[in-house]
C-alpha positions, 0 to 999 in steps of 0.5 A: 585596351592600351599597353605600354612597353617599358624597358627597365634598366638594371639597378646598379648600386654603388658600394660605399667605400667600395674597392677591388676586395668588395666582392666576396672571397677577395683579399689584398695587401700592400707595403712600401718596398722602396722600389724607388730609393727616394720613396719614403713610406709610400706603398709601392708593392701589392698583392690581390688574391682570391680564396678560390680559383677564378675564371680570368681574362685580360686585355693588354697594351697595343704598343708593340714594345711590351713590358716583361710583366705584360709578356708574362701575364699574356701567356699566363692568362691564356689558361683562362684561370688565375688566383692572384695578381702582384703589382708594383709601381716605381719601375715599369720593368719594360725594355729590360730584356731577359733579366726583366722576364726572369724578374717578373717570373720571380715575382709570381713565384714569390707570391705563389710560394707565400700563398700556397698556389701555383706560379701559373696562377699569379699574374704580374703588373708593373708601372713606373720608369721604363728601362730600369731593372726591378730592385729584386732584393727589396721586392723579395723582402716586401712580398714577405711582409705583405699581409692580406685582408678584406680591407686591403683593396684600398692599400692596393689601389694606392700601391699602384699609383705613380703620378696619380694624385688620388687612388681610383677604386669602386665597387657596385652590386646588382642581383646579389653579385658584386664587381670591384675595381682599382685602377691607376693612370695619369699620364701616357693615356690614349685610346687603346689602353694608355699608361694604366693598370686596372684590376677588376674582381667579381664574385659572379659565376660567369664562363670564360668566353662570356667574360672575355666578350663582356670585358672587351665591350666594357673597355671599348666604351670606357678605357678606350674612350679616354685620352690625356696626352696621346701616348700609350705605354708598354705596360697597360693591362685591364684584367678581371677575376671571377671567383663565382662565390655569388653564383650566376647573375640573373641575366648576362645583360645585368652583369654587362651593365654593372661591368660597364658602370665600373669601367666607366667610373674608373675611366672618367677618374683617370681622365679627371686625374690627368697629369697637371689637369684641372678640368675633366672634358666630356665629348659626346658625338651623336647622330653619327652614321656608325659607331666607329665614326661616333667613337673616332670623332669623340676621341679625336676632339678629346685628344686634340692639343688645341682643344685641350689648351683652349679648355685650360685657358677658358678660350671659347675658340670653337673652331678648334673643335670643328677642325678636330671633327673634320680631320677625325676620319669620321663621315662628316658633312659641315652643313649638318653639324651642330655644336654645343659647349655646355647648354650653349649652341655655337654652331647649327647646321654648320653655321655659326650662331651669336652666343654669350661669350662670357657664359661659355668662358664660365662653362670652360672654367668649370671642373667638368666641361661638356662638349656635344656635337650632332653630326645629323647623319645617323642615330649612333652616339659615343662619349669620350673623356679627357682633360685640359693641357696645362703648364704643369703637365710639361713640368711633370714630364720634363722632370720625371726622373730628375 
């Protein structure tokens, strides 16, 4: 008798119009506090709240210049628990000294007082212009006007946008639990957390140490594989709150898979919405000798200004891709590399092949541009995401405060 062994992947279901408040027990709301004076009726201040205490963990920017809300939240999350997050856009509250720290702490206190919880249970996030102080009178008034609801996750996703053109939010279900997420990010995006905020929630019951490890794994294959412009900011954070209202997942693997799906979805949408971008670039490196090599090679290609410019112009200059792989620091042997743009093989075993130039140009002009390399040195694969580099990116960032 013959037996076959099948590995069944967990069935992750995306929630229609899902948001960070899709998991049970989470509420959110937002308001227009006019943190930037010229802002007209744009949501810029929001609160995420759990009806019960949550297990909490977070990852933060690797930039050695850290914004006041990052410094505060790093300290608070060490307790392993939290109930709420207060976030604003329009002002980063970075490089603002002792006053900035006091302002971040006051934001936590204001939310805590309004919800009847401890300030130690309120994490703080900010995004926007560096080097400006928060307009605290407007924030005090704004927090007092925020109404929390089960549908408020959509408003929260909009409230954290800066140069983003669309909100980024998602929720999935699996085995009776739900994971939701909201993120922002459009510029200053690079592996190791670029200008991005990401708030994740779940009603699964998980232990803090496991949650910490699961978040790191999910971030490593998603947000740390995104690059828009090579810069990282002082404000970045990815945090997750787990309130346990749905009970324990059937397996930790299922929870990890669902979390991976949420983070990857949000990461790809950050790359897709890069400042001035018109195309999403997906670079997959296979056949690497190690995971570090696969990730390094993929991130280097997707980060290359020359590759990004070529994609923007529909320029099939594949030599730029090979050059990026060669300088990535990954183990590479030229005589073994295969390179594809879309379904077209341009290089095989390190040798150039004749190809349909017009067909490759058309692929480069699609909304999503797949680039694949096989290093043929091992069995490890990694994927990175980025976007094209356009004239509009320069315009946006040369006029950001003026």
